[in-house]
C-alpha positions in Angstrom: -9.7 -28.1 7.4 -9.0 -26.0 10.5 -10.6 -22.6 10.7 -8.7 -20.1 12.5 -8.9 -16.4 13.3 -5.9 -14.2 13.3 -5.6 -11.1 15.4 -5.7 -8.2 13.0 -4.3 -4.8 14.1 -7.2 -2.6 13.1 -5.6 0.2 15.1 -2.5 0.1 12.8 -4.7 0.2 9.7 -6.7 3.1 11.0 -3.5 4.9 11.6 -2.6 4.4 7.9 -6.1 5.6 6.9 -5.4 8.7 9.0 -2.0 9.3 7.2 -3.7 8.8 3.9 -6.2 11.5 4.6 -3.6 13.8 6.2 -1.4 13.7 3.0 -4.5 14.1 0.8 -5.4 17.2 2.8 -1.8 18.6 2.2 -2.2 17.8 -1.5 -5.5 19.6 -1.8 -4.3 22.6 0.2 -1.1 22.9 -1.9 -3.1 22.5 -5.1 -5.4 25.3 -4.1 -2.6 27.6 -3.6 -1.7 27.1 -7.2 -5.2 27.0 -8.7 -5.7 29.8 -11.3 -9.4 30.4 -10.8 -11.8 30.8 -7.9 -14.0 27.8 -8.7 -11.1 25.4 -8.7 -9.6 26.9 -5.7 -13.0 26.5 -3.8 -13.4 22.9 -5.0 -9.8 21.9 -3.8 -10.3 23.7 -0.5 -13.6 22.0 0.0 -11.8 18.6 -0.7 -9.1 19.4 1.9 -11.6 20.0 4.6 -13.4 16.8 3.7 -10.1 14.9 3.8 -9.6 16.5 7.4 -13.0 15.3 8.5 -12.2 11.8 7.3 -9.0 11.8 9.2 -11.1 12.7 12.4 -13.5 9.8 11.7 -10.6 7.5 11.6 -9.0 8.8 14.6 -12.2 8.4 16.5 -12.6 4.9 15.3 -9.1 4.2 16.7 -9.9 5.8 20.1 -13.0 3.6 20.3 -10.9 0.5 19.4 -8.5 1.3 22.2 -11.2 1.7 24.6 -12.5 -1.6 23.8 -9.0 -2.9 24.3 -9.6 -6.2 22.5 -7.8 -7.3 19.3 -10.1 -7.7 16.5 -10.2 -11.3 15.0 -10.6 -11.9 11.4 -10.8 -15.1 9.6 -7.7 -14.8 7.5 -5.8 -18.1 7.3 -3.1 -16.9 5.1 -2.7 -13.3 6.3 -4.1 -12.1 3.0 -6.3 -9.2 4.4 -3.3 -7.8 6.4 -0.9 -8.2 3.5 -3.4 -6.6 1.2 -4.0 -3.5 3.4 -0.2 -3.1 4.0 0.5 -3.3 0.4 -2.4 -1.0 -0.6 -1.3 1.6 2.0 2.5 1.2 1.3 2.2 1.8 -2.4 -0.6 4.4 -2.0 0.1 7.8 -3.5 -1.0 9.3 -0.4 1.5 7.3 1.6 3.9 8.9 4.0 7.0 8.1 2.0 6.4 11.1 -0.4 4.6 14.3 0.3 2.1 14.4 -2.5 2.1 18.3 -2.3 5.8 18.1 -3.3 4.7 16.8 -6.7 2.8 20.0 -7.4 6.0 22.2 -7.8 5.8 25.3 -10.1 3.9 25.3 -13.3 1.8 22.0 -13.0 -1.0 22.3 -15.4 -4.5 22.2 -13.7 -5.4 19.0 -16.0 -2.5 17.0 -14.4 -3.4 18.1 -10.8 -7.0 17.0 -11.3 -5.9 13.8 -13.0 -3.5 13.0 -10.2 -6.1 13.9 -7.6 -8.5 11.4 -9.2 -5.9 8.6 -9.2 -5.4 9.2 -5.5 -9.1 9.3 -4.7 -9.5 5.9 -6.5 -6.5 4.4 -4.7 -8.2 5.7 -1.5 -11.5 3.9 -2.3 -9.7 0.7 -3.0 -7.8 1.0 0.4 -11.0 1.8 2.3 -13.0 -1.2 0.5 -10.3 -3.5 1.9 -10.4 -1.9 5.4 -14.1 -2.3 5.3 -13.7 -6.1 4.7 -11.7 -6.5 7.9 -13.3 -4.1 10.2 -16.3 -5.7 12.0 -19.6 -4.1 11.6 -19.7 -3.1 15.5 -16.4 -1.2 15.0 -17.6 1.1 12.2 -18.2 -0.5 9.0 -21.0 2.1 8.6 -18.5 5.0 8.9 -16.0 3.4 6.5 -19.0 3.2 4.0 -19.6 6.8 4.6 -16.0 7.7 3.7 -16.2 5.6 0.7 -19.3 7.4 -0.5 -17.7 10.7 0.1 -14.5 9.8 -1.8 -16.8 8.6 -4.7 -18.1 12.1 -4.5 -14.8 13.6 -4.8 -14.2 11.6 -7.9 -17.4 13.1 -9.4 -16.5 16.5 -8.4 -13.0 16.4 -9.8 -14.3 14.7 -12.9 -16.8 17.4 -13.5 -14.1 20.0 -13.1 -11.7 18.0 -15.3 -14.3 17.9 -18.1 -14.2 21.7 -18.3 -10.3 22.0 -18.6 -9.2 22.0 -22.1 -6.5 19.5 -23.2 -3.0 20.9 -24.1 -3.1 21.5 -27.8 -6.9 21.2 -28.2 -8.6 23.4 -30.4 -11.4 25.7 -29.0 -14.4 23.6 -27.9 -12.3 20.4 -27.7 -11.5 18.7 -24.4 
């Protein structure tokens, strides 16, 4: 069996990560505009700010990669890592094909907004876990780990808020 390394365009994947974060930020800002209460609005604005910070993290990693000017080689004989990341980003809810804020339209119930936000955060975590697997430690695995931890924190915050929102048709005290 011949072992081979394939050049991996980490810069392109970091650009995908930036786009995911940009679209996530837009989603949270738009959702905050329609929030009925100050607590939910504050949570959504905080999440938007964190998404902007993540975008800056990935942009800085991309700049460092450009400065190094050497392609990242990853053992990926069948090109699976690259295909996986492209598929994850291409089908991602925060992908550029659709502005996630457009989904929010008029009259979206808070429960639906929070549930969609949780799905998007989960998909982001899956994408970043894949990204972590192909970015060498020296190029920022620790920063990707930090972003994953923050995205997990977003899930917890959204889940806690969702637990307080009554289900449609639920009787008082039921969620």
